C-alpha positions in Angstrom: 119.2 94.4 114.8 119.6 91.2 112.7 116.3 89.4 112.3 117.1 85.7 111.8 120.3 86.5 109.9 122.2 83.2 109.2 125.9 82.8 109.3 126.9 85.9 111.4 124.8 88.5 109.6 125.3 87.5 106.0 122.2 87.2 103.7 122.0 86.8 99.9 120.5 89.6 98.0 117.7 87.5 96.4 116.8 86.1 99.8 116.7 89.6 101.4 114.5 91.0 98.6 112.1 88.0 99.1 112.2 88.4 102.9 111.5 92.2 102.6 108.5 91.3 100.5 109.5 93.0 97.2 109.0 89.8 95.3 106.6 86.9 95.9 109.2 84.1 95.5 112.9 83.9 95.8 113.2 82.7 92.3 111.4 85.8 91.1 113.8 88.0 93.0 116.8 86.1 91.5 115.3 86.5 88.0 114.8 90.2 88.4 118.4 90.6 89.6 119.7 88.6 86.6 117.7 90.9 84.3 119.6 93.9 85.7 116.6 95.5 87.5 118.3 95.5 90.8 121.5 97.4 91.7 123.4 97.6 94.9 125.5 100.8 95.6 125.0 101.7 91.9 126.6 98.5 90.6 124.9 95.6 88.8 124.9 92.5 91.0 124.2 88.8 91.1 121.6 87.0 93.2 124.3 85.5 95.5 125.8 88.9 96.5 125.7 89.4 100.2 123.7 92.4 101.5 125.2 94.5 104.3 123.5 97.0 106.6 123.8 100.5 105.0 123.8 99.3 101.4 121.9 101.3 98.9 119.6 99.0 96.8 117.9 100.3 93.7 115.1 98.1 92.3 112.5 98.3 89.7 109.3 96.3 90.1 107.0 97.0 87.1 107.0 100.7 86.5 107.9 101.5 90.1 111.5 102.5 90.7 112.6 102.4 94.3 115.8 103.4 96.2 116.2 101.7 99.6 118.8 101.7 102.4 119.2 98.3 104.1 118.5 98.8 107.8 118.4 95.1 109.0 119.0 91.6 107.6 116.7 88.7 107.4 116.7 85.5 105.5 113.2 84.5 106.7 110.0 85.9 105.2 107.7 87.2 107.9 104.8 89.5 108.3 104.7 92.8 106.4 105.3 94.8 109.6 108.5 92.9 110.2 109.5 93.3 106.5 109.1 97.0 106.6 111.7 97.2 109.4 114.4 95.7 107.0 114.7 98.8 104.8 114.1 102.5 104.6 113.1 104.2 101.4 114.9 107.4 100.5 113.0 110.7 100.5 113.8 111.2 96.8 112.5 107.7 95.9 109.2 108.3 97.8 108.8 111.7 96.0 109.4 110.1 92.6 107.1 107.2 93.3 104.3 109.5 94.4 104.8 111.8 91.4 104.7 108.7 89.0 101.5 107.5 90.7 99.9 110.9 90.3 101.0 111.0 86.6 99.4 107.5 86.0 96.2 108.7 87.7 96.0 111.9 85.5 97.0 110.2 82.2 96.3 106.5 82.5 97.6 104.0 79.9 94.9 103.4 77.3 95.6 99.6 77.2 94.9 99.3 80.9 91.2 100.2 80.4 90.7 96.9 78.6 89.1 94.6 81.2 89.4 91.3 79.4 91.6 89.8 76.7 89.9 87.3 74.3 86.2 87.2 74.1 84.4 84.4 75.8 82.2 81.9 74.0 79.1 83.9 74.9 80.7 87.1 73.7 81.7 85.5 70.5 78.2 84.3 69.8 76.8 87.8 70.5 79.4 89.2 68.1 78.5 86.7 65.4 74.8 87.4 65.9 75.4 91.1 65.6 77.7 90.8 62.5 75.7 88.2 60.5 72.8 89.4 58.3 69.3 88.3 59.3 67.8 85.2 57.6 65.2 87.3 55.7 68.0 89.1 53.8 68.7 85.8 52.0 65.3 85.9 50.3 65.8 89.3 48.8 66.2 90.1 45.1 69.4 88.9 43.5 70.8 89.4 40.0 70.8 85.6 39.2 67.1 85.3 39.7 66.5 88.4 37.6 68.5 86.9 34.7 66.4 83.8 34.7 63.2 85.8 34.5 64.5 87.9 31.6 65.3 85.0 29.3 
């Protein structure tokens, strides 16, 4: 069941990961492979390695770790329904992924609750207005005025 597999059923790993929709671009998939986040049959690989049906692919995308069995080959990115036919996730991988998702739901990362990064111009003005003292505070009693009156 080779879906558009070029050259007699041989497809590069980076191209297969892109076609299976694990990464948005082929260069991103090659970059992740170079960083060591993808292994085939337990061994570190290079982007040009050819994938074969039955290979066990372990990949990490963000915090999600997946273990897949290659079921079909394709060098062309198609719809998600076609991409789902290219692999089968192992039962242990599905269980670990669901357990990790549940753990993230129960104990979310505190930094993820921050909606925005830097304050906008409007936010900065509101902060300045809140932090600066009102104008009438400038007219209050000061020690320098008191010394002039005492002399």
